[in-house]
C-alpha positions in Angstrom: 0.0 0.0 0.0 1.1 3.5 -0.7 1.2 6.1 2.0 -1.8 7.9 0.5 -3.9 4.7 0.6 -2.9 4.0 4.2 -3.8 7.5 5.3 -7.4 7.1 3.8 -7.9 3.5 4.8 -8.3 4.1 8.6 -11.2 6.6 8.4 -12.9 4.5 5.7 -12.7 1.4 7.9 -14.0 3.3 10.9 -17.0 4.6 8.8 -17.7 1.1 7.6 -17.6 -0.3 11.1 -19.9 2.5 12.4 -22.4 1.8 9.5 -22.4 -1.9 10.2 -23.0 -1.3 13.9 -26.0 0.8 13.3 -27.8 -1.6 10.9 -29.9 -4.1 12.8 -29.7 -7.8 11.9 -33.3 -8.5 12.8 -36.0 -6.5 14.5 -37.9 -8.8 16.9 -40.6 -6.3 17.8 -44.2 -5.7 16.9 -46.0 -2.4 17.1 -49.7 -2.9 17.1 -52.2 -0.6 15.5 -53.2 1.1 18.8 -49.6 1.9 19.7 -48.8 3.1 16.2 -51.9 5.3 16.0 -51.1 6.7 19.5 -47.5 7.5 18.4 -48.8 9.2 15.2 -51.4 11.2 17.2 -48.7 12.4 19.6 -46.4 13.4 16.8 -49.1 15.3 15.0 -50.1 17.0 18.2 -46.5 18.0 18.8 -46.1 19.3 15.2 -49.3 21.2 15.4 -48.2 22.8 18.7 -44.9 23.9 17.3 -46.6 25.2 14.2 -49.1 27.3 16.1 -46.3 28.6 18.3 -44.2 29.7 15.3 -47.3 31.2 13.7 -48.1 33.1 16.8 -44.6 34.5 17.1 -44.6 35.5 13.5 -48.1 37.1 13.6 -47.5 39.1 16.8 -45.6 42.0 15.3 -47.9 42.0 12.3 -51.0 42.3 14.5 -49.4 45.0 16.5 -48.5 47.0 13.4 -52.0 46.7 12.0 -53.5 47.8 15.3 -51.2 50.8 15.6 -51.9 51.8 12.0 -55.7 51.5 12.6 -55.4 53.7 15.8 -53.4 56.3 13.9 -56.0 56.4 11.1 -58.8 56.8 13.6 -56.9 59.6 15.4 -56.3 61.3 12.1 -60.0 61.0 11.2 -61.1 62.4 14.5 -58.6 65.3 14.3 -59.8 66.3 10.9 -63.5 66.1 11.9 -65.2 69.2 13.5 -66.3 68.7 17.1 -69.9 67.6 17.3 -72.4 69.6 19.3 -73.0 68.4 22.8 -75.8 65.9 23.0 -78.2 65.7 25.8 -77.8 62.5 27.9 -80.3 60.6 30.0 -78.7 61.9 33.2 -79.5 65.5 32.1 -83.2 64.8 31.5 -83.7 62.5 34.5 -81.8 63.6 37.6 -80.8 61.0 40.1 -83.0 60.5 43.1 -81.9 62.1 46.4 -80.1 59.8 48.8 -81.7 59.1 52.1 -79.8 59.4 55.3 -79.3 56.3 57.5 -81.9 57.5 60.0 -84.6 57.9 57.3 -84.0 54.5 55.8 -84.3 52.7 59.2 -87.8 51.5 60.1 -89.0 51.4 63.7 
């Protein structure tokens, strides 16, 4: 063997041994339909939770920007509008009843 071949032979042999060690000879296991469906449901739930969390993090600044823009537009519309005349409220037409003192409300 040449020195070049010897230098590359050791990592190649190590990779081949690692590959062979990770390959199973035989799988003596059975996953029933209930366990398989339970595993799939758990994985889908986990993926959905991560997806919703990412979507929430991405949408948070967008929602804030839209709310701020809407508030600015409402403030600009209110500033450009003339002030409306004062309207009469129900409290102006029907005054509140007078309060009784404690001695008047007590019965003998």
